[in-house]
N, C-alpha and C positions, 0 to 999 in steps of 0.2 A: 730309593727312596719308599718308604712305608705304601703300603697298600691302600691304604684308605685315605691319606695325603691325596695320594694318584689319584683317587676314586674322585673326591673332593672339588683339586682342583680342575680336572675332566669336565664335571659338572657344572665346574661355574664357567669355564668358558664355551661348554655347548647352550647355556643361557644366555652370554652375552653375547653370542652368536646368532641365537634366533632375533633378539631384540635388537640388533643390528641391521639385520634383514629383512625387519620387520615381519616374520611369521610368525612371533608368539601373540595369540590372541590371549591369554593368559593375565587378568585384572590381576588376582592377585600377587604377582609376582613386583616390584615395585623399583626399580634400578638408582640410584641416587640422583644421576641423569639422564634427561631423553635423550638418547643415541638414538633414536628415531625421526629427531628434530632437525630439519634440511638449515643451513647456514647461510640465510642471503638477508643481508643488516643493508644499512641506508647507502653503503656506497655502493653493492651490487645493483640498488635499486635505481638510483642515479645514472648508473653506468648502461642499465638497459633501457632506463627511457623512459621506466612504467612504474607505478603502484598499483598493484593487484589487489581487487577488493571483493571479498567472498560477502554477495549480499543475499540474500531474500525480495521476492518480489514482494515487495509490503507499502503501503503509502508513507511511510517512517526508512526504509530502506532504500530500496529503488524500486521501480515502475514506470511506465510509459504511459502518457497522457494529453490527448489528441497530437499525438506525431511529436513529442518532446520527452527527453528522458528528464526524470525527475527524482526526489526523494529527498527529506530531509539530511540524512548521513552523507546520500551521495553532493548534494550542493557542497556540506560541511568539506568532504576528501577532495571535491575536483580542488576547492581550496586553500589545502594544502599540498595533493601535487603540486600547482601552480607554484607554489611558498617555493617548491624543494626542487621545479625545475623541470619536473615529468609528466607524463601524461596521465589519464585514469584510463584504465581498465577494471569493468565489472567481469566479472564469474557469477550466474547465479545460483545457487546451490540448492540441489534439488530434494536433499534430507537433510533436517537441519543436524541431526544426529552426527552428520559427518563435518561439522564445521573445524573442529577442533582437529581431527587427523589431516584435513584438506592444510589448513593453517602449517601446524607441525611439519609437513611434506612437501611446503615450499608452493602450492597451488597457489594460494594468493599470499600476501604480506598483510594485511589488514583485517580483522572479520567485522563488518557493520552490519547487524542485524536486531539493534533496540534490542544491545544488552548487557542485561544487568550482571554488575562483578559481584562473583560468588565464590564463596571460598572451597568448594569443588573447583574452580575452573580451575581457578588462583595456582592449584597444584599443576594443571599442565600447562597454563599458557600466563604471561601476563596480559596487563592489562594499561591503556592510556587514564591519565587523567582524566575523571568524569566531566561530563560537560550537559549533563541531565539529573533530576532527580526526581523519581515520580513513583508513585507509589502503584499498587496492584489494586484492581477495582474487580468486584465482580459483575460479570455482563449479562444481562437476565432481561425477557421481553417486561415491556409497562402491562401491569394486568396478566399476569399468568395465572392468579387462583384469586381463589378470595380469601380475604384479610383476615390473617391469624395472628393470632400472640404481636409479637412488635412488629407486624410485617404494617404496607401501606399497600392499601390495593392491591396486596398478594407480593407486594416488593418486599425482599429481605430487608433489609436494615441491621438488625443486627445475626453478626456471627452464629450466635446459639442458635439459630433456626435452619443452618445449612445441615444438621444432624438429620441424616437417613437421604439427603439427599444426593443427586449424582449430577456430577461437575466433570466437563470434560477436559483436558490440558494433556497438551506434550508432557512425556515422561522426564525426559531431561532438562526438565523445565526448572527454575523456581518458584514458579507456579505450584509445581508437585510438590515440591518440596515441603513450600507454603502451607498447604495445604493440610499434610502429614502431620506438621506440626500445630496448627489449628485442633487438629481431632484431638490431640494433647491437654490445649487451651479450653477447649468445651466440654471434655472429657466423655464424647460421645462416636461415633462410627459416620462417617461423612463417604459415601460412595464415591471414591475417586474413578472417574473412568481413564484409563491413560492411554495417550495416543503416539505416534512414532511422529520421528522428525518430517515427513512427509506430506504433514500436516502441519500449517502454519498458524499460528493465531489470529492468522487476519480470518484464513478460511473459517474456524470454528466460532470466530464473531458471528459471522456469515451464515453459519450451521444456527445460532441460536436464534437468531432471527428468520431464516424460514423453519422454525419451529420441529429442525429434524433433534437438536437437544437442547434442554433445560438452560444449563450454564455451562460459560467457562470463567478463565480469571486471565486479566489483561494487565498490561501495563499502561497507566491511566497517558497516556500522552498518545499511544495508540489507537485506544479505546474510544478517545473524543476525535481522532482523526475521523475514526469510523462511521461513529455516531453520525457525520455526516451522509451517510450512506445509508444507511437503517432508523429510520424514526421512531422506530416502535423499542429501543431500545433503552435499557435504562444503566447509569454506571456510576451512579453513586455511592454504592458501598461499597466502601474504602477498606481493604483487607488488610494490610500492611504498613509497614514503615514506610520513609521513600527509598526508594532502589538506587543504585547507584548504575546509571546509564555511559559503558565507553565501550572504547575500540578495544576488541583484542590483539595480542601482539604476541607472535611467538618470545619465546626467554630467553633464545638468544640474539635476540633483534636488538642489540643495547643502545646502539645510535639512535636509530627507527625510534623506538620510543622516548628516546631524550627530546630528541628532535620535534616528536609531534607535540611532548608534554610543552616544550620552551612555546610551538603556536599556539597549543589549546589556550596557552596561559594566557596569553594576550590577544585570542579572538574571543572567547567566551566573553568576554567585556568589553567587544565592539559592538558600532551601531550594526556592522555588516551582520552578525550572529542574531540581535532583536529582530532586524529586520528576516530575517529566516524564521526565526519562531513563529512571527508573526503572521508570513506567508503559510504557512504548514498547520499551525495550532491553533490559531485566531481568525478562523473565515467566517465572512461577515455572511449572514444569511438572509436572500433578497424577502424585506417585508413592504408592502404596500399597505400604506391605513386605509382599511375597509372601506369610509367614507368618502376617500379619494376617489378608488376606483367606482364606488357606487354613482359618485359622481356623474366620471364620463359615462358611465352603461345609461344615464338617465339622461343625457345628452345623445345617445344613440352612437358613442362614441367606444372604440374598445380601450384606447388609449391617449395621452395628450400630442401621443408623436402621429396617428392616422396618419397624417398628409404626408409627414415623413417618407411611411411604411409605403403608401400606394402610388406617391413620384418615384421610389428609388426600384420596386417594386418593378412597376413597367418598362424601365428602361432595360430589362433583363426577361421581359416577357413571363415574370412570376407572378403566382395570386400574391395579394400584400397582407391577406389573412393568415397565409401562412408561414411568411416573414413576423408576420408579428405574433403568432402563437409559438415560434421560439425562441422572438423572443421574452414574453412571457415566460415563457419557461427559464429560459436563463434567469434574470435579471427581478421580473415582476416590475417590467419597466422600468427600472432605479439604474441611470446612467453612471452614478456612481459609487456600486456595490462591487468589492472585491471578491472574491472567491477561490476555490481551491488552485494551490499551488501559482498562486498571485493572478488569475482573473482579472480581466476587471472590464467594466463598461457593460450597457446595455446587453451587448452581444457576447459578454465574457470572453476575450480574447486573450487567449494566454501570451506573456512578454514577447516570448521570440517569433509569434505567430502573428499577432496585430498590426508590427511594423510592415510586413507583406505585405496590407491591404490598406496600408495609409491609414491607419489607426492607432492612437496612443492614449495612456490613463487621462490625458489632458484635452483631447479630442472632442470637440461640441458632437452634440445627441446626432445631429445629421452625417456627422462622417464616421461616426460608429455603427451608423445603420447602411449607411453606403457601402464599408468595411464587410461588415456580416453579410450582405447581398453577394459581393462578390465574392468571398469564399465560399457560401452556400451553392453561387452557380457551380463555383472550380468544380465543388466537389460534384457537383447534377453531371458535370461533362464529363468527369473520369469516369463516371460507369454507364459508361456509353454500350456496355454489352448487354446491361439489363434492359429486355426488349419492350417489359410491360411500362408508362409513365410511372402509375402507382408506388409499383414495384420502385422502381428508377427513386421516386422522392425518397422513399423509407429507407434506404439503403444512403443517400444520402443525407439525412436527417442523421444516422447511425455513425457515418463518418466524421459530421459536425461534433459530434456525440465523445467520440472513444477513436478516433482517427481510423485511415484506410486501412494500415496494416492489419488493425484489431479483425476487420470485418474481413478483411482477405483470411485470418486465421480461421475465422467462423465459418467462410466458404468453404475452403476446404475439410475442415470438419467437417461440414453438411456434405459434400462428394463423397466423403469417406463411410459416411456412415449411411449411403443411401437415400439422402435427401438433393432437393433441387437445389444449388448454390446461388441461381439467378433467380429465385422467389426470396423476399423479406418476410412474410408470411406464415409460420408453421413450419419453416425450415430454418433459414439459415440464424433468425431471431431464436430459434431452439437453443443453437452452438453457440450465439454469443451468450447465453447465460451459462453456456456450460464450462465459458472460459474461465469461468472462478474457481475451477472444480480443479484441484491437481491430479487424477486421472485421464482429463482432457487436455490441459494449456503445456503437459510436460509431454505431449503426443506428439508424435517426430513429423508430423506436419506442420506442427503451431511454430511461429519466426519468432512470436513478437512475445511468449510467456502471458501472464496471467491479466486478467480484466475483471473489470465489479463488473461483469456483462448484463448483471438483472438490473441495472442500471440504467442504460443502453436500453435496455428490451423496455422499460418502462420509459425511458425520452421517446422512444418511436411514438410509442401507441398513446402515451398522451397529447403530444405536439399534433398529432396529426387528426385525434381524437376531437380536440379542442376547435382543430381547425373545419373539420366538417361540421362542425357546432355550427362557428363562427359563419359557416356559410348559408346556411337558412337564417340567420338574424340580420348579417351585414351585408351590402350588396357594394 
């Protein structure tokens, strides 16, 4: 055989072997098919009895709230898993840069991360049919500076005014690509600060709110959910056409894609899907007309339900003003409000929790308040190891808001970092805030993932401070 042909054949065999073993990291060499992609299709998934989802800790993908597993995509995929007769297993991906590799290696069957379809991603994986369409928006703080040019109260409304602004985005995202294209469109330089996949989009949104960065970019649906937690953010500036949001699937999972597309084609027109979108994206904010509330104050009352608060709290030897302060924070005394994840009523019970305390969306106010008192008292009893009564009450409030498991994570972090795990003030409350930061919620002592910890921190402080104020006014 000709020596040149022998060398050529040997080189090709060597490259094929490297690709098969997954040892080659050379992105410039692309085989006509993906030898690294593991063959797991619908048949194998049904045989093992579970669908494995690669998700991130986020409000649109998967999260834990008040002890319940939640997430828009998580609930969708629970329905699909039930349809094919298997259970759903969620794997939280710590670095979004690894998503496609993990999928193709068979570590999961579906990517569910509010994942837009892009041409570059389609080279490596398939996508289900889209189930949402949402544009990219600029996330900025309200009144970030003085009004100039085409801005209002310092807010950028015209993308031309992004010139020379620093915007932080995940490098392997469609946001990064959009900003690069936008530079050409405005014919000027944008200071694109790229971050790796260990920092998720929602963490970047929080960083904008906390004044750590000035701008980021997000899908509008995700940004809307997060604005419930950060009232200082503006997301009205649209930067793109609607993006197609879909589930990522391996290219060789042909039957899985076919079955999922068939299911989605029916599901997205169903009342269940409409209810799910409303549950996560159309959260009602508790608003009470000032005139009505002022009328109660003038009459020497905290609310229209003071007598119920007094009677119920007395049964459990609680101060009725603390119970009322919590209810005000949850619903502004509005018994018909609906909140995040379908929380309902004056005490904002989650659908899976309320029934345990005899509370349903149609329950009368007295039952709602009694159920809330029972839940609050149960949380108080669960913290019997806290010696100080005031600190124990604060642990109780934090538990009502975040769930005991997240508070225990904060305790473990406090202990690890030399703080007092039995004291809330200036100790565990510091770590509850840090649970929103990736270097903390990925710590080995944390068992329950990320938490919007600043919300729980503020929740406890605001409720307790209001309670102390009310104690001086209302007997």
